[in-house]
CHARMM-style PDB file with segment names, atoms N, HN, CA, C and O in Angstrom:
ATOM      1  N   UNK     1      -1.401   4.283 -15.869  1.00  0.00      PROA
ATOM      2  CA  UNK     1      -0.081   4.574 -15.444  1.00  0.00      PROA
ATOM      3  C   UNK     1      -0.043   4.844 -13.930  1.00  0.00      PROA
ATOM      4  O   UNK     1       0.688   5.719 -13.466  1.00  0.00      PROA
ATOM      5  N   UNK     2      -0.856   4.067 -13.159  1.00  0.00      PROA
ATOM      6  HN  UNK     2      -1.450   3.356 -13.536  1.00  0.00      PROA
ATOM      7  CA  UNK     2      -0.910   4.128 -11.707  1.00  0.00      PROA
ATOM      8  C   UNK     2      -0.344   2.807 -11.091  1.00  0.00      PROA
ATOM      9  O   UNK     2      -0.864   1.711 -11.299  1.00  0.00      PROA
ATOM     10  N   UNK     3       0.646   2.982 -10.400  1.00  0.00      PROA
ATOM     11  HN  UNK     3       1.068   3.872 -10.231  1.00  0.00      PROA
ATOM     12  CA  UNK     3       1.255   1.759  -9.808  1.00  0.00      PROA
ATOM     13  C   UNK     3       0.888   1.529  -8.266  1.00  0.00      PROA
ATOM     14  O   UNK     3       1.292   0.549  -7.639  1.00  0.00      PROA
ATOM     15  N   UNK     4       0.089   2.521  -7.729  1.00  0.00      PROA
ATOM     16  HN  UNK     4      -0.239   3.316  -8.238  1.00  0.00      PROA
ATOM     17  CA  UNK     4      -0.061   2.376  -6.245  1.00  0.00      PROA
ATOM     18  C   UNK     4      -1.258   3.136  -5.852  1.00  0.00      PROA
ATOM     19  O   UNK     4      -1.442   4.276  -6.280  1.00  0.00      PROA
ATOM     20  N   UNK     5      -2.096   2.539  -5.038  1.00  0.00      PROA
ATOM     21  HN  UNK     5      -1.947   1.613  -4.690  1.00  0.00      PROA
ATOM     22  CA  UNK     5      -3.298   3.319  -4.444  1.00  0.00      PROA
ATOM     23  C   UNK     5      -3.270   3.276  -2.943  1.00  0.00      PROA
ATOM     24  O   UNK     5      -3.072   2.233  -2.320  1.00  0.00      PROA
ATOM     25  N   UNK     6      -3.464   4.397  -2.408  1.00  0.00      PROA
ATOM     26  HN  UNK     6      -3.624   5.244  -2.914  1.00  0.00      PROA
ATOM     27  CA  UNK     6      -3.637   4.504  -0.934  1.00  0.00      PROA
ATOM     28  C   UNK     6      -5.016   4.155  -0.493  1.00  0.00      PROA
ATOM     29  O   UNK     6      -5.994   4.755  -0.941  1.00  0.00      PROA
ATOM     30  N   UNK     7      -5.109   3.176   0.394  1.00  0.00      PROA
ATOM     31  HN  UNK     7      -4.315   2.689   0.758  1.00  0.00      PROA
ATOM     32  CA  UNK     7      -6.415   2.583   0.876  1.00  0.00      PROA
ATOM     33  C   UNK     7      -6.701   3.262   2.281  1.00  0.00      PROA
ATOM     34  O   UNK     7      -5.905   3.307   3.218  1.00  0.00      PROA
ATOM     35  N   UNK     8      -7.934   3.761   2.255  1.00  0.00      PROA
ATOM     36  HN  UNK     8      -8.582   3.725   1.494  1.00  0.00      PROA
ATOM     37  CA  UNK     8      -8.380   4.423   3.530  1.00  0.00      PROA
ATOM     38  C   UNK     8      -9.798   3.834   3.990  1.00  0.00      PROA
ATOM     39  O   UNK     8     -10.598   3.322   3.208  1.00  0.00      PROA
ATOM     40  N   UNK     9      -9.992   3.975   5.328  1.00  0.00      PROA
ATOM     41  HN  UNK     9      -9.342   4.392   5.964  1.00  0.00      PROA
ATOM     42  CA  UNK     9     -11.206   3.520   5.863  1.00  0.00      PROA
ATOM     43  C   UNK     9     -11.935   4.812   6.392  1.00  0.00      PROA
ATOM     44  O   UNK     9     -11.276   5.703   6.928  1.00  0.00      PROA
ATOM     45  N   UNK    10     -13.199   4.901   6.252  1.00  0.00      PROA
ATOM     46  HN  UNK    10     -13.735   4.178   5.816  1.00  0.00      PROA
ATOM     47  CA  UNK    10     -14.041   5.987   6.721  1.00  0.00      PROA
ATOM     48  C   UNK    10     -14.086   5.987   8.210  1.00  0.00      PROA
ATOM     49  O   UNK    10     -14.419   4.929   8.743  1.00  0.00      PROA
ATOM     50  N   UNK    11     -13.832   6.902   8.886  1.00  0.00      PROA
ATOM     51  HN  UNK    11     -13.561   7.762   8.453  1.00  0.00      PROA
ATOM     52  CA  UNK    11     -13.936   7.034  10.423  1.00  0.00      PROA
ATOM     53  C   UNK    11     -14.749   8.280  10.744  1.00  0.00      PROA
ATOM     54  O   UNK    11     -14.945   9.142   9.887  1.00  0.00      PROA
ATOM     55  N   UNK    12     -15.192   8.364  11.907  1.00  0.00      PROA
ATOM     56  HN  UNK    12     -15.034   7.664  12.603  1.00  0.00      PROA
ATOM     57  CA  UNK    12     -15.948   9.684  12.279  1.00  0.00      PROA
ATOM     58  C   UNK    12     -15.079  10.895  11.997  1.00  0.00      PROA
ATOM     59  O   UNK    12     -14.015  11.014  12.604  1.00  0.00      PROA
ATOM     60  N   UNK    13     -15.440  11.723  11.187  1.00  0.00      PROA
ATOM     61  HN  UNK    13     -16.305  11.626  10.695  1.00  0.00      PROA
ATOM     62  CA  UNK    13     -14.822  12.992  10.882  1.00  0.00      PROA
ATOM     63  C   UNK    13     -13.637  12.888   9.976  1.00  0.00      PROA
ATOM     64  O   UNK    13     -12.835  13.822   9.943  1.00  0.00      PROA
ATOM     65  N   UNK    14     -13.471  11.847   9.257  1.00  0.00      PROA
ATOM     66  HN  UNK    14     -14.122  11.089   9.285  1.00  0.00      PROA
ATOM     67  CA  UNK    14     -12.444  11.785   8.214  1.00  0.00      PROA
ATOM     68  C   UNK    14     -12.173  10.317   7.777  1.00  0.00      PROA
ATOM     69  O   UNK    14     -13.012   9.417   7.778  1.00  0.00      PROA
ATOM     70  N   UNK    15     -10.891  10.217   7.411  1.00  0.00      PROA
ATOM     71  HN  UNK    15     -10.209  10.948   7.410  1.00  0.00      PROA
ATOM     72  CA  UNK    15     -10.379   8.902   6.855  1.00  0.00      PROA
ATOM     73  C   UNK    15      -9.132   8.489   7.474  1.00  0.00      PROA
ATOM     74  O   UNK    15      -8.300   9.343   7.781  1.00  0.00      PROA
ATOM     75  N   UNK    16      -8.918   7.193   7.694  1.00  0.00      PROA
ATOM     76  HN  UNK    16      -9.593   6.499   7.445  1.00  0.00      PROA
ATOM     77  CA  UNK    16      -7.770   6.521   8.326  1.00  0.00      PROA
ATOM     78  C   UNK    16      -7.111   5.754   7.277  1.00  0.00      PROA
ATOM     79  O   UNK    16      -7.774   4.993   6.572  1.00  0.00      PROA
ATOM     80  N   UNK    17      -5.708   5.914   7.102  1.00  0.00      PROA
ATOM     81  HN  UNK    17      -5.170   6.533   7.674  1.00  0.00      PROA
ATOM     82  CA  UNK    17      -4.894   5.292   6.149  1.00  0.00      PROA
ATOM     83  C   UNK    17      -4.835   3.776   6.824  1.00  0.00      PROA
ATOM     84  O   UNK    17      -4.477   3.590   7.987  1.00  0.00      PROA
ATOM     85  N   UNK    18      -5.219   2.780   5.966  1.00  0.00      PROA
ATOM     86  HN  UNK    18      -5.509   2.930   5.021  1.00  0.00      PROA
ATOM     87  CA  UNK    18      -5.249   1.362   6.338  1.00  0.00      PROA
ATOM     88  C   UNK    18      -4.291   0.462   5.544  1.00  0.00      PROA
ATOM     89  O   UNK    18      -4.001  -0.664   5.948  1.00  0.00      PROA
ATOM     90  N   UNK    19      -3.814   0.973   4.423  1.00  0.00      PROA
ATOM     91  HN  UNK    19      -4.050   1.887   4.094  1.00  0.00      PROA
ATOM     92  CA  UNK    19      -2.951   0.136   3.635  1.00  0.00      PROA
ATOM     93  C   UNK    19      -2.760   0.796   2.262  1.00  0.00      PROA
ATOM     94  O   UNK    19      -3.243   1.886   1.954  1.00  0.00      PROA
ATOM     95  N   UNK    20      -1.930  -0.054   1.393  1.00  0.00      PROA
ATOM     96  HN  UNK    20      -1.537  -0.939   1.643  1.00  0.00      PROA
ATOM     97  CA  UNK    20      -1.519   0.366   0.089  1.00  0.00      PROA
ATOM     98  C   UNK    20      -1.689  -0.783  -0.793  1.00  0.00      PROA
ATOM     99  O   UNK    20      -1.338  -1.909  -0.441  1.00  0.00      PROA
ATOM    100  N   UNK    21      -2.251  -0.520  -2.005  1.00  0.00      PROA
ATOM    101  HN  UNK    21      -2.537   0.395  -2.291  1.00  0.00      PROA
ATOM    102  CA  UNK    21      -2.404  -1.531  -2.994  1.00  0.00      PROA
ATOM    103  C   UNK    21      -1.592  -1.178  -4.233  1.00  0.00      PROA
ATOM    104  O   UNK    21      -1.849  -0.172  -4.893  1.00  0.00      PROA
ATOM    105  N   UNK    22      -0.607  -2.022  -4.539  1.00  0.00      PROA
ATOM    106  HN  UNK    22      -0.398  -2.840  -4.003  1.00  0.00      PROA
ATOM    107  CA  UNK    22       0.293  -1.750  -5.588  1.00  0.00      PROA
ATOM    108  C   UNK    22      -0.090  -2.813  -6.868  1.00  0.00      PROA
ATOM    109  O   UNK    22      -0.730  -3.856  -6.728  1.00  0.00      PROA
ATOM    110  N   UNK    23       0.392  -2.353  -7.990  1.00  0.00      PROA
ATOM    111  HN  UNK    23       0.911  -1.506  -8.104  1.00  0.00      PROA
ATOM    112  CA  UNK    23       0.157  -3.253  -9.123  1.00  0.00      PROA
ATOM    113  C   UNK    23       0.925  -4.633  -8.902  1.00  0.00      PROA
ATOM    114  O   UNK    23       0.520  -5.675  -9.417  1.00  0.00      PROA
ATOM    115  N   UNK    24       1.983  -4.571  -8.157  1.00  0.00      PROA
ATOM    116  HN  UNK    24       2.312  -3.725  -7.738  1.00  0.00      PROA
ATOM    117  CA  UNK    24       2.655  -5.870  -7.703  1.00  0.00      PROA
ATOM    118  C   UNK    24       1.843  -6.647  -6.871  1.00  0.00      PROA
ATOM    119  O   UNK    24       1.803  -7.862  -7.066  1.00  0.00      PROA
ATOM    120  N   UNK    25       1.149  -6.102  -5.915  1.00  0.00      PROA
ATOM    121  HN  UNK    25       1.182  -5.115  -5.757  1.00  0.00      PROA
ATOM    122  CA  UNK    25       0.249  -6.786  -5.030  1.00  0.00      PROA
ATOM    123  C   UNK    25      -0.816  -7.509  -5.849  1.00  0.00      PROA
ATOM    124  O   UNK    25      -1.112  -8.677  -5.597  1.00  0.00      PROA
ATOM    125  N   UNK    26      -1.403  -6.799  -6.851  1.00  0.00      PROA
ATOM    126  HN  UNK    26      -1.163  -5.850  -7.056  1.00  0.00      PROA
ATOM    127  CA  UNK    26      -2.382  -7.449  -7.668  1.00  0.00      PROA
ATOM    128  C   UNK    26      -1.894  -8.665  -8.412  1.00  0.00      PROA
ATOM    129  O   UNK    26      -2.593  -9.669  -8.545  1.00  0.00      PROA
ATOM    130  N   UNK    27      -0.604  -8.540  -8.919  1.00  0.00      PROA
ATOM    131  HN  UNK    27      -0.035  -7.725  -8.811  1.00  0.00      PROA
ATOM    132  CA  UNK    27      -0.089  -9.690  -9.736  1.00  0.00      PROA
ATOM    133  C   UNK    27       0.197 -10.887  -8.817  1.00  0.00      PROA
ATOM    134  O   UNK    27      -0.126 -12.030  -9.140  1.00  0.00      PROA
ATOM    135  N   UNK    28       0.818 -10.587  -7.653  1.00  0.00      PROA
ATOM    136  HN  UNK    28       1.081  -9.659  -7.391  1.00  0.00      PROA
ATOM    137  CA  UNK    28       1.239 -11.688  -6.759  1.00  0.00      PROA
ATOM    138  C   UNK    28       0.059 -12.308  -5.978  1.00  0.00      PROA
ATOM    139  O   UNK    28       0.025 -13.520  -5.764  1.00  0.00      PROA
ATOM    140  N   UNK    29      -0.873 -11.497  -5.568  1.00  0.00      PROA
ATOM    141  HN  UNK    29      -0.846 -10.513  -5.742  1.00  0.00      PROA
ATOM    142  CA  UNK    29      -1.997 -12.035  -4.748  1.00  0.00      PROA
ATOM    143  C   UNK    29      -3.167 -12.554  -5.619  1.00  0.00      PROA
ATOM    144  O   UNK    29      -3.921 -13.418  -5.169  1.00  0.00      PROA
ATOM    145  N   UNK    30      -3.318 -12.076  -6.774  1.00  0.00      PROA
ATOM    146  HN  UNK    30      -2.706 -11.374  -7.140  1.00  0.00      PROA
ATOM    147  CA  UNK    30      -4.486 -12.464  -7.573  1.00  0.00      PROA
ATOM    148  C   UNK    30      -4.190 -13.216  -8.824  1.00  0.00      PROA
ATOM    149  O   UNK    30      -4.663 -14.337  -9.014  1.00  0.00      PROA
ATOM    150  N   UNK    31      -3.404 -12.607  -9.692  1.00  0.00      PROA
ATOM    151  HN  UNK    31      -3.021 -11.696  -9.538  1.00  0.00      PROA
ATOM    152  CA  UNK    31      -3.070 -13.156 -10.979  1.00  0.00      PROA
ATOM    153  C   UNK    31      -2.295 -14.489 -10.886  1.00  0.00      PROA
ATOM    154  O   UNK    31      -2.688 -15.499 -11.471  1.00  0.00      PROA
ATOM    155  N   UNK    32      -1.209 -14.453 -10.149  1.00  0.00      PROA
ATOM    156  HN  UNK    32      -0.890 -13.633  -9.674  1.00  0.00      PROA
ATOM    157  CA  UNK    32      -0.357 -15.636 -10.007  1.00  0.00      PROA
ATOM    158  C   UNK    32      -1.064 -16.819  -9.303  1.00  0.00      PROA
ATOM    159  O   UNK    32      -0.761 -17.983  -9.563  1.00  0.00      PROA
ATOM    160  N   UNK    33      -2.005 -16.487  -8.412  1.00  0.00      PROA
ATOM    161  HN  UNK    33      -2.251 -15.542  -8.200  1.00  0.00      PROA
ATOM    162  CA  UNK    33      -2.731 -17.581  -7.771  1.00  0.00      PROA
ATOM    163  C   UNK    33      -4.030 -18.019  -8.513  1.00  0.00      PROA
ATOM    164  O   UNK    33      -4.829 -18.813  -8.016  1.00  0.00      PROA
ATOM    165  N   UNK    34      -4.188 -17.434  -9.763  1.00  0.00      PROA
ATOM    166  HN  UNK    34      -3.539 -16.789 -10.167  1.00  0.00      PROA
ATOM    167  CA  UNK    34      -5.339 -17.734 -10.513  1.00  0.00      PROA
ATOM    168  C   UNK    34      -6.722 -17.410  -9.883  1.00  0.00      PROA
ATOM    169  O   UNK    34      -7.720 -18.072 -10.168  1.00  0.00      PROA
ATOM    170  N   UNK    35      -6.741 -16.448  -9.084  1.00  0.00      PROA
ATOM    171  HN  UNK    35      -5.930 -15.910  -8.852  1.00  0.00      PROA
ATOM    172  CA  UNK    35      -7.980 -16.043  -8.376  1.00  0.00      PROA
ATOM    173  C   UNK    35      -8.827 -15.116  -9.311  1.00  0.00      PROA
ATOM    174  O   UNK    35      -8.278 -14.448 -10.187  1.00  0.00      PROA
ATOM    175  N   UNK    36     -10.140 -15.093  -9.107  1.00  0.00      PROA
ATOM    176  HN  UNK    36     -10.586 -15.636  -8.395  1.00  0.00      PROA
ATOM    177  CA  UNK    36     -10.992 -14.309  -9.875  1.00  0.00      PROA
ATOM    178  C   UNK    36     -11.013 -12.824  -9.204  1.00  0.00      PROA
ATOM    179  O   UNK    36     -11.486 -12.671  -8.078  1.00  0.00      PROA
ATOM    180  N   UNK    37     -10.532 -11.853  -9.875  1.00  0.00      PROA
ATOM    181  HN  UNK    37     -10.148 -11.977 -10.790  1.00  0.00      PROA
ATOM    182  CA  UNK    37     -10.446 -10.490  -9.222  1.00  0.00      PROA
ATOM    183  C   UNK    37     -11.876  -9.982  -8.937  1.00  0.00      PROA
ATOM    184  O   UNK    37     -12.062  -9.157  -8.043  1.00  0.00      PROA
ATOM    185  N   UNK    38     -12.884 -10.463  -9.684  1.00  0.00      PROA
ATOM    186  HN  UNK    38     -12.733 -11.133 -10.410  1.00  0.00      PROA
ATOM    187  CA  UNK    38     -14.292  -9.966  -9.422  1.00  0.00      PROA
ATOM    188  C   UNK    38     -14.793 -10.501  -8.008  1.00  0.00      PROA
ATOM    189  O   UNK    38     -15.714  -9.941  -7.413  1.00  0.00      PROA
ATOM    190  N   UNK    39     -14.159 -11.574  -7.527  1.00  0.00      PROA
ATOM    191  HN  UNK    39     -13.411 -12.029  -8.010  1.00  0.00      PROA
ATOM    192  CA  UNK    39     -14.646 -12.089  -6.212  1.00  0.00      PROA
ATOM    193  C   UNK    39     -13.791 -11.523  -5.059  1.00  0.00      PROA
ATOM    194  O   UNK    39     -14.160 -11.677  -3.895  1.00  0.00      PROA
ATOM    195  N   UNK    40     -12.753 -10.925  -5.343  1.00  0.00      PROA
ATOM    196  HN  UNK    40     -12.454 -10.800  -6.289  1.00  0.00      PROA
ATOM    197  CA  UNK    40     -11.876 -10.432  -4.249  1.00  0.00      PROA
ATOM    198  C   UNK    40     -12.034  -8.991  -3.893  1.00  0.00      PROA
ATOM    199  O   UNK    40     -12.600  -8.244  -4.691  1.00  0.00      PROA
ATOM    200  N   UNK    41     -11.602  -8.569  -2.819  1.00  0.00      PROA
ATOM    201  HN  UNK    41     -11.143  -9.176  -2.171  1.00  0.00      PROA
ATOM    202  CA  UNK    41     -11.648  -7.133  -2.420  1.00  0.00      PROA
ATOM    203  C   UNK    41     -10.237  -6.567  -2.289  1.00  0.00      PROA
ATOM    204  O   UNK    41      -9.255  -7.304  -2.208  1.00  0.00      PROA
ATOM    205  N   UNK    42     -10.170  -5.290  -2.271  1.00  0.00      PROA
ATOM    206  HN  UNK    42     -10.968  -4.691  -2.337  1.00  0.00      PROA
ATOM    207  CA  UNK    42      -8.878  -4.673  -2.070  1.00  0.00      PROA
ATOM    208  C   UNK    42      -8.075  -5.205  -0.856  1.00  0.00      PROA
ATOM    209  O   UNK    42      -6.867  -5.437  -0.917  1.00  0.00      PROA
ATOM    210  N   UNK    43      -8.814  -5.375   0.223  1.00  0.00      PROA
ATOM    211  HN  UNK    43      -9.795  -5.186   0.273  1.00  0.00      PROA
ATOM    212  CA  UNK    43      -8.258  -5.851   1.406  1.00  0.00      PROA
ATOM    213  C   UNK    43      -7.674  -7.173   1.387  1.00  0.00      PROA
ATOM    214  O   UNK    43      -6.889  -7.523   2.268  1.00  0.00      PROA
ATOM    215  N   UNK    44      -8.042  -7.986   0.358  1.00  0.00      PROA
ATOM    216  HN  UNK    44      -8.680  -7.702  -0.358  1.00  0.00      PROA
ATOM    217  CA  UNK    44      -7.458  -9.349   0.173  1.00  0.00      PROA
ATOM    218  C   UNK    44      -6.038  -9.241  -0.385  1.00  0.00      PROA
ATOM    219  O   UNK    44      -5.222 -10.135  -0.161  1.00  0.00      PROA
ATOM    220  N   UNK    45      -5.732  -8.160  -1.108  1.00  0.00      PROA
ATOM    221  HN  UNK    45      -6.395  -7.434  -1.291  1.00  0.00      PROA
ATOM    222  CA  UNK    45      -4.420  -8.191  -1.742  1.00  0.00      PROA
ATOM    223  C   UNK    45      -3.491  -6.993  -1.196  1.00  0.00      PROA
ATOM    224  O   UNK    45      -2.272  -7.033  -1.363  1.00  0.00      PROA
ATOM    225  N   UNK    46      -4.113  -5.951  -0.550  1.00  0.00      PROA
ATOM    226  HN  UNK    46      -5.103  -5.918  -0.414  1.00  0.00      PROA
ATOM    227  CA  UNK    46      -3.186  -4.843  -0.214  1.00  0.00      PROA
ATOM    228  C   UNK    46      -2.228  -5.190   0.930  1.00  0.00      PROA
ATOM    229  O   UNK    46      -2.461  -6.096   1.731  1.00  0.00      PROA
ATOM    230  N   UNK    47      -1.120  -4.401   0.959  1.00  0.00      PROA
ATOM    231  HN  UNK    47      -0.931  -3.665   0.309  1.00  0.00      PROA
ATOM    232  CA  UNK    47      -0.157  -4.453   1.952  1.00  0.00      PROA
ATOM    233  C   UNK    47      -0.614  -3.596   3.140  1.00  0.00      PROA
ATOM    234  O   UNK    47      -1.024  -2.450   2.953  1.00  0.00      PROA
ATOM    235  N   UNK    48      -0.545  -4.164   4.402  1.00  0.00      PROA
ATOM    236  HN  UNK    48      -0.212  -5.095   4.554  1.00  0.00      PROA
ATOM    237  CA  UNK    48      -1.133  -3.363   5.559  1.00  0.00      PROA
ATOM    238  C   UNK    48       0.050  -2.996   6.547  1.00  0.00      PROA
ATOM    239  O   UNK    48      -0.164  -2.408   7.607  1.00  0.00      PROA
ATOM    240  N   UNK    49       1.282  -3.373   6.137  1.00  0.00      PROA
ATOM    241  HN  UNK    49       1.455  -3.851   5.276  1.00  0.00      PROA
ATOM    242  CA  UNK    49       2.397  -2.943   6.985  1.00  0.00      PROA
ATOM    243  C   UNK    49       2.989  -1.601   6.472  1.00  0.00      PROA
ATOM    244  O   UNK    49       3.887  -1.519   5.634  1.00  0.00      PROA
ATOM    245  N   UNK    50       2.328  -0.493   7.123  1.00  0.00      PROA
ATOM    246  HN  UNK    50       1.598  -0.560   7.803  1.00  0.00      PROA
ATOM    247  CA  UNK    50       2.716   0.792   6.619  1.00  0.00      PROA
ATOM    248  C   UNK    50       3.953   1.296   7.278  1.00  0.00      PROA
ATOM    249  O   UNK    50       4.257   1.013   8.437  1.00  0.00      PROA
ATOM    250  N   UNK    51       4.643   2.049   6.492  1.00  0.00      PROA
ATOM    251  HN  UNK    51       4.396   2.279   5.551  1.00  0.00      PROA
ATOM    252  CA  UNK    51       5.862   2.765   6.820  1.00  0.00      PROA
ATOM    253  C   UNK    51       5.484   4.193   6.633  1.00  0.00      PROA
ATOM    254  O   UNK    51       5.152   4.622   5.528  1.00  0.00      PROA
ATOM    255  N   UNK    52       5.530   4.942   7.718  1.00  0.00      PROA
ATOM    256  HN  UNK    52       5.799   4.593   8.615  1.00  0.00      PROA
ATOM    257  CA  UNK    52       5.210   6.397   7.554  1.00  0.00      PROA
ATOM    258  C   UNK    52       6.221   7.194   8.134  1.00  0.00      PROA
ATOM    259  O   UNK    52       7.001   6.735   8.968  1.00  0.00      PROA
ATOM    260  N   UNK    53       6.253   8.526   7.683  1.00  0.00      PROA
ATOM    261  HN  UNK    53       5.619   8.898   7.005  1.00  0.00      PROA
ATOM    262  CA  UNK    53       7.176   9.571   8.281  1.00  0.00      PROA
ATOM    263  C   UNK    53       6.378  10.809   8.369  1.00  0.00      PROA
ATOM    264  O   UNK    53       5.412  11.004   7.630  1.00  0.00      PROA
ATOM    265  N   UNK    54       6.771  11.646   9.265  1.00  0.00      PROA
ATOM    266  HN  UNK    54       7.556  11.488   9.865  1.00  0.00      PROA
ATOM    267  CA  UNK    54       6.175  13.021   9.449  1.00  0.00      PROA
ATOM    268  C   UNK    54       6.618  13.839   8.250  1.00  0.00      PROA
ATOM    269  O   UNK    54       7.708  13.672   7.702  1.00  0.00      PROA
ATOM    270  N   UNK    55       5.705  14.741   7.868  1.00  0.00      PROA
ATOM    271  HN  UNK    55       4.820  14.877   8.313  1.00  0.00      PROA
ATOM    272  CA  UNK    55       5.931  15.681   6.754  1.00  0.00      PROA
ATOM    273  C   UNK    55       7.127  16.492   6.965  1.00  0.00      PROA
ATOM    274  O   UNK    55       7.726  16.949   5.991  1.00  0.00      PROA
ATOM    275  N   UNK    56       7.531  16.712   8.182  1.00  0.00      PROA
ATOM    276  HN  UNK    56       7.045  16.342   8.973  1.00  0.00      PROA
ATOM    277  CA  UNK    56       8.755  17.413   8.455  1.00  0.00      PROA
ATOM    278  C   UNK    56      10.078  16.700   8.321  1.00  0.00      PROA
ATOM    279  O   UNK    56      11.164  17.280   8.325  1.00  0.00      PROA
ATOM    280  N   UNK    57       9.892  15.295   8.195  1.00  0.00      PROA
ATOM    281  HN  UNK    57       9.011  14.823   8.192  1.00  0.00      PROA
ATOM    282  CA  UNK    57      11.219  14.617   8.047  1.00  0.00      PROA
ATOM    283  C   UNK    57      11.929  14.855   6.757  1.00  0.00      PROA
ATOM    284  O   UNK    57      11.273  15.205   5.776  1.00  0.00      PROA
ATOM    285  N   UNK    58      13.194  14.696   6.686  1.00  0.00      PROA
ATOM    286  HN  UNK    58      13.727  14.412   7.483  1.00  0.00      PROA
ATOM    287  CA  UNK    58      13.992  15.029   5.557  1.00  0.00      PROA
ATOM    288  C   UNK    58      13.753  13.947   4.415  1.00  0.00      PROA
ATOM    289  O   UNK    58      13.443  12.800   4.739  1.00  0.00      PROA
ATOM    290  N   UNK    59      13.873  14.253   3.281  1.00  0.00      PROA
ATOM    291  HN  UNK    59      14.124  15.185   3.017  1.00  0.00      PROA
ATOM    292  CA  UNK    59      13.783  13.330   2.165  1.00  0.00      PROA
ATOM    293  C   UNK    59      14.919  12.251   2.390  1.00  0.00      PROA
ATOM    294  O   UNK    59      14.688  11.065   2.155  1.00  0.00      PROA
ATOM    295  N   UNK    60      16.021  12.641   2.801  1.00  0.00      PROA
ATOM    296  HN  UNK    60      16.208  13.604   2.991  1.00  0.00      PROA
ATOM    297  CA  UNK    60      17.113  11.705   2.985  1.00  0.00      PROA
ATOM    298  C   UNK    60      16.715  10.690   4.042  1.00  0.00      PROA
ATOM    299  O   UNK    60      16.950   9.496   3.854  1.00  0.00      PROA
ATOM    300  N   UNK    61      16.108  11.131   5.168  1.00  0.00      PROA
ATOM    301  HN  UNK    61      15.917  12.100   5.321  1.00  0.00      PROA
ATOM    302  CA  UNK    61      15.635  10.195   6.151  1.00  0.00      PROA
ATOM    303  C   UNK    61      14.587   9.258   5.586  1.00  0.00      PROA
ATOM    304  O   UNK    61      14.684   8.062   5.862  1.00  0.00      PROA
ATOM    305  N   UNK    62      13.572   9.696   4.805  1.00  0.00      PROA
ATOM    306  HN  UNK    62      13.493  10.667   4.581  1.00  0.00      PROA
ATOM    307  CA  UNK    62      12.541   8.909   4.246  1.00  0.00      PROA
ATOM    308  C   UNK    62      13.184   7.804   3.292  1.00  0.00      PROA
ATOM    309  O   UNK    62      12.864   6.619   3.376  1.00  0.00      PROA
ATOM    310  N   UNK    63      14.084   8.272   2.410  1.00  0.00      PROA
ATOM    311  HN  UNK    63      14.345   9.235   2.341  1.00  0.00      PROA
ATOM    312  CA  UNK    63      14.706   7.374   1.592  1.00  0.00      PROA
ATOM    313  C   UNK    63      15.484   6.249   2.298  1.00  0.00      PROA
ATOM    314  O   UNK    63      15.441   5.083   1.906  1.00  0.00      PROA
ATOM    315  N   UNK    64      16.203   6.667   3.371  1.00  0.00      PROA
ATOM    316  HN  UNK    64      16.238   7.615   3.690  1.00  0.00      PROA
ATOM    317  CA  UNK    64      16.953   5.725   4.182  1.00  0.00      PROA
ATOM    318  C   UNK    64      16.105   4.657   4.691  1.00  0.00      PROA
ATOM    319  O   UNK    64      16.508   3.495   4.636  1.00  0.00      PROA
ATOM    320  N   UNK    65      14.762   4.996   5.270  1.00  0.00      PROA
ATOM    321  HN  UNK    65      14.434   5.940   5.315  1.00  0.00      PROA
ATOM    322  CA  UNK    65      13.855   4.136   5.803  1.00  0.00      PROA
ATOM    323  C   UNK    65      13.347   3.202   4.712  1.00  0.00      PROA
ATOM    324  O   UNK    65      13.145   2.010   4.944  1.00  0.00      PROA
ATOM    325  N   UNK    66      13.141   3.765   3.505  1.00  0.00      PROA
ATOM    326  HN  UNK    66      13.305   4.733   3.317  1.00  0.00      PROA
ATOM    327  CA  UNK    66      12.480   2.935   2.414  1.00  0.00      PROA
ATOM    328  C   UNK    66      13.580   1.921   1.999  1.00  0.00      PROA
ATOM    329  O   UNK    66      13.240   0.766   1.744  1.00  0.00      PROA
ATOM    330  N   UNK    67      14.894   2.297   1.917  1.00  0.00      PROA
ATOM    331  HN  UNK    67      15.171   3.235   2.124  1.00  0.00      PROA
ATOM    332  CA  UNK    67      15.822   1.382   1.614  1.00  0.00      PROA
ATOM    333  C   UNK    67      16.047   0.218   2.550  1.00  0.00      PROA
ATOM    334  O   UNK    67      16.257  -0.938   2.183  1.00  0.00      PROA
ATOM    335  N   UNK    68      15.981   0.656   3.830  1.00  0.00      PROA
ATOM    336  HN  UNK    68      15.810   1.595   4.129  1.00  0.00      PROA
ATOM    337  CA  UNK    68      16.156  -0.351   4.939  1.00  0.00      PROA
ATOM    338  C   UNK    68      14.989  -1.351   4.983  1.00  0.00      PROA
ATOM    339  O   UNK    68      15.241  -2.527   5.246  1.00  0.00      PROA
ATOM    340  N   UNK    69      13.748  -0.962   4.744  1.00  0.00      PROA
ATOM    341  HN  UNK    69      13.544  -0.007   4.530  1.00  0.00      PROA
ATOM    342  CA  UNK    69      12.725  -1.879   4.662  1.00  0.00      PROA
ATOM    343  C   UNK    69      12.361  -2.424   3.349  1.00  0.00      PROA
ATOM    344  O   UNK    69      11.376  -3.151   3.225  1.00  0.00      PROA
ATOM    345  N   UNK    70      13.149  -2.087   2.325  1.00  0.00      PROA
ATOM    346  HN  UNK    70      13.949  -1.497   2.426  1.00  0.00      PROA
ATOM    347  CA  UNK    70      12.959  -2.567   0.922  1.00  0.00      PROA
ATOM    348  C   UNK    70      11.607  -2.152   0.353  1.00  0.00      PROA
ATOM    349  O   UNK    70      10.899  -2.922  -0.297  1.00  0.00      PROA
ATOM    350  N   UNK    71      11.306  -0.951   0.622  1.00  0.00      PROA
ATOM    351  HN  UNK    71      11.881  -0.325   1.150  1.00  0.00      PROA
ATOM    352  CA  UNK    71      10.004  -0.292   0.058  1.00  0.00      PROA
ATOM    353  C   UNK    71      10.258   0.467  -1.117  1.00  0.00      PROA
ATOM    354  O   UNK    71      11.060   1.400  -1.139  1.00  0.00      PROA
ATOM    355  N   UNK    72       9.563   0.070  -2.138  1.00  0.00      PROA
ATOM    356  HN  UNK    72       8.911  -0.688  -2.121  1.00  0.00      PROA
ATOM    357  CA  UNK    72       9.697   0.786  -3.535  1.00  0.00      PROA
ATOM    358  C   UNK    72       8.734   1.854  -3.770  1.00  0.00      PROA
ATOM    359  O   UNK    72       9.021   2.806  -4.496  1.00  0.00      PROA
ATOM    360  N   UNK    73       7.514   1.733  -3.142  1.00  0.00      PROA
ATOM    361  HN  UNK    73       7.281   0.960  -2.552  1.00  0.00      PROA
ATOM    362  CA  UNK    73       6.452   2.826  -3.412  1.00  0.00      PROA
ATOM    363  C   UNK    73       6.001   3.134  -2.012  1.00  0.00      PROA
ATOM    364  OT1 UNK    73       5.133   3.984  -1.815  1.00  0.00      PROA
TER     365      UNK     73
END
């Protein structure tokens, strides 16, 4: 029941957000193309155009950004 994973890269002193992998990414990038998932890496399918907001932003603002960019997750 997981539809989305946050992808991070190890950097000195922590982790850096580099992308998001959704169940839809897997279907469109791997299954629909007939690719072998055992031969691919998360980076081959993940979305890397990140939309972020500050934790102090209002939920209304975040929702407006998501709607404008057609982001579901």
